[in-house]
Backbone bond lengths (Angstrom), bond angles and torsions (degrees), N, CA, C in turn:
res aa  C-N    CA-C-N  psi(-1)  N-CA   C-N-CA  omega(-1)  CA-C   N-CA-C  phi
1 M - - - 1.406 - - 1.435 113.02 -
2 T 1.321 120.00 -33.52 1.458 122.24 175.32 1.474 113.27 -61.17
3 A 1.304 117.80 -46.50 1.448 123.18 180.00 1.473 108.63 -61.49
4 A 1.259 118.30 -42.84 1.499 125.84 -178.18 1.564 107.11 -62.30
5 V 1.248 119.99 -43.42 1.450 124.89 179.40 1.528 108.34 -63.20
6 D 1.313 115.86 -44.51 1.487 120.86 178.90 1.538 111.85 -57.41
7 V 1.331 113.12 -47.26 1.406 120.43 178.55 1.571 113.43 -59.94
8 V 1.320 120.75 -51.41 1.393 119.59 179.77 1.551 114.97 -69.50
9 E 1.354 114.47 -30.25 1.463 117.26 177.21 1.565 107.14 -68.86
10 A 1.365 121.43 -35.36 1.462 124.72 -177.37 1.555 106.89 -65.56
11 S 1.350 119.58 -29.65 1.393 123.56 -177.63 1.515 110.21 -86.43
12 G 1.355 119.61 0.78 1.420 120.57 174.81 1.563 117.21 106.49
13 A 1.348 115.28 -7.41 1.440 118.64 -178.43 1.589 108.10 -82.35
14 E 1.346 116.23 153.03 1.372 119.85 177.42 1.535 110.27 -102.00
15 V 1.291 118.33 142.25 1.476 125.55 -179.32 1.501 107.17 -123.43
16 D 1.391 115.00 122.20 1.473 117.92 177.27 1.581 106.75 -69.43
17 R 1.289 117.75 122.20 1.489 119.66 -178.13 1.491 109.88 -100.53
18 G 1.338 119.29 23.87 1.492 122.38 -179.85 1.553 106.53 -66.60
19 D 1.409 109.10 150.87 1.435 116.51 -170.31 1.586 111.25 -121.59
20 D 1.314 114.41 34.51 1.496 117.92 174.77 1.513 110.42 -121.57
21 A 1.306 118.84 166.98 1.435 121.09 -171.81 1.570 114.81 -54.38
22 G 1.352 114.53 -39.10 1.446 120.22 179.07 1.570 109.15 -64.10
23 A 1.264 117.63 -48.05 1.475 118.59 178.10 1.519 112.73 -58.78
24 H 1.297 117.31 -43.69 1.476 119.16 174.83 1.491 115.94 -58.50
25 A 1.344 115.99 -42.45 1.431 121.56 179.90 1.612 109.90 -67.17
26 R 1.359 116.13 -47.02 1.393 118.82 -179.87 1.602 112.10 -60.39
27 R 1.349 113.15 -43.62 1.443 121.30 179.90 1.498 108.83 -61.00
28 A 1.270 119.76 -46.56 1.505 123.75 -179.71 1.499 111.41 -59.69
29 L 1.316 116.17 -45.99 1.453 118.81 178.64 1.562 113.04 -63.81
30 R 1.319 114.50 -47.85 1.445 118.40 -177.35 1.486 111.81 -61.64
31 W 1.356 118.52 -44.79 1.455 119.36 -177.24 1.472 115.46 -76.89
32 H 1.353 114.72 -26.77 1.474 119.63 173.56 1.607 109.11 -60.01
33 A 1.359 109.63 -48.50 1.477 112.77 178.04 1.518 116.22 -67.04
34 Y 1.285 117.70 -35.24 1.418 126.77 172.56 1.530 113.95 -56.85
35 A 1.336 111.83 -43.85 1.521 116.88 177.49 1.494 113.88 -60.80
36 R 1.370 118.81 -25.39 1.388 120.48 179.52 1.555 113.16 -88.64
37 A 1.274 117.23 -1.30 1.515 121.60 175.80 1.579 107.92 -76.76
38 P 1.313 113.00 160.72 1.457 116.94 -178.66 1.625 107.98 -73.34
39 L 1.377 115.46 101.85 1.414 125.79 -176.96 1.491 111.44 -129.46
40 D 1.330 114.33 161.50 1.520 114.51 168.91 1.497 109.08 -70.37
41 A 1.282 115.33 163.01 1.504 125.40 -175.56 1.571 110.99 -53.13
42 L 1.285 114.17 -46.29 1.493 117.53 -178.18 1.512 113.09 -58.55
43 H 1.346 117.75 -50.73 1.432 121.02 -179.34 1.533 114.20 -70.67
44 R 1.311 116.21 -28.54 1.480 119.12 175.00 1.507 109.05 -66.76
45 R 1.370 118.21 -42.67 1.422 123.52 177.85 1.578 111.06 -65.40
46 C 1.308 114.23 -47.37 1.511 116.61 174.42 1.472 112.61 -55.02
47 A 1.357 122.96 -47.46 1.457 127.95 179.98 1.532 107.36 -55.17
48 A 1.355 114.33 -48.09 1.521 119.32 -177.36 1.552 109.11 -62.92
49 D 1.258 118.21 -41.53 1.459 124.49 178.20 1.544 109.44 -61.46
50 I 1.268 117.37 -44.44 1.443 119.38 -178.92 1.504 111.50 -66.94
51 A 1.342 117.67 -43.21 1.456 121.88 174.64 1.507 109.69 -60.16
52 R 1.350 117.68 -52.24 1.478 117.99 -179.43 1.526 113.01 -59.48
53 G 1.305 118.06 -42.58 1.452 121.27 177.20 1.488 116.38 -60.60
54 S 1.406 110.64 -38.84 1.558 116.78 178.66 1.488 110.38 -66.61
55 L 1.388 117.01 -37.30 1.407 120.12 178.20 1.524 111.48 -66.13
56 R 1.286 117.55 -39.43 1.413 118.08 177.29 1.612 111.98 -62.79
57 L 1.408 112.94 -43.30 1.470 116.08 176.40 1.478 114.02 -60.08
58 L 1.395 113.78 -37.58 1.494 119.09 -178.72 1.575 106.36 -66.33
59 E 1.281 118.41 -40.12 1.464 122.12 -177.89 1.633 109.06 -65.88
60 A 1.307 113.45 -37.58 1.455 118.03 175.57 1.524 114.06 -64.75
61 C 1.326 116.77 -24.84 1.436 120.42 177.01 1.529 111.98 -75.50
62 G 1.362 117.98 -17.89 1.477 120.86 177.93 1.479 111.57 87.43
63 D 1.402 121.12 10.88 1.477 123.07 174.89 1.503 112.07 -98.97
């Protein structure tokens, strides 16, 4: 997920780096939707990685 965040930030997108359950949930939803937009393969995979990683972090919070 960290590498994916670095890639999308390098392309000009902003990623919420919050570390609470709410931030993880918002980030997962945003990047899941972003991954479904018309993107090149690299950015689509990065968005999916960010969404998946955010869900794992959310799960670790116990929420």
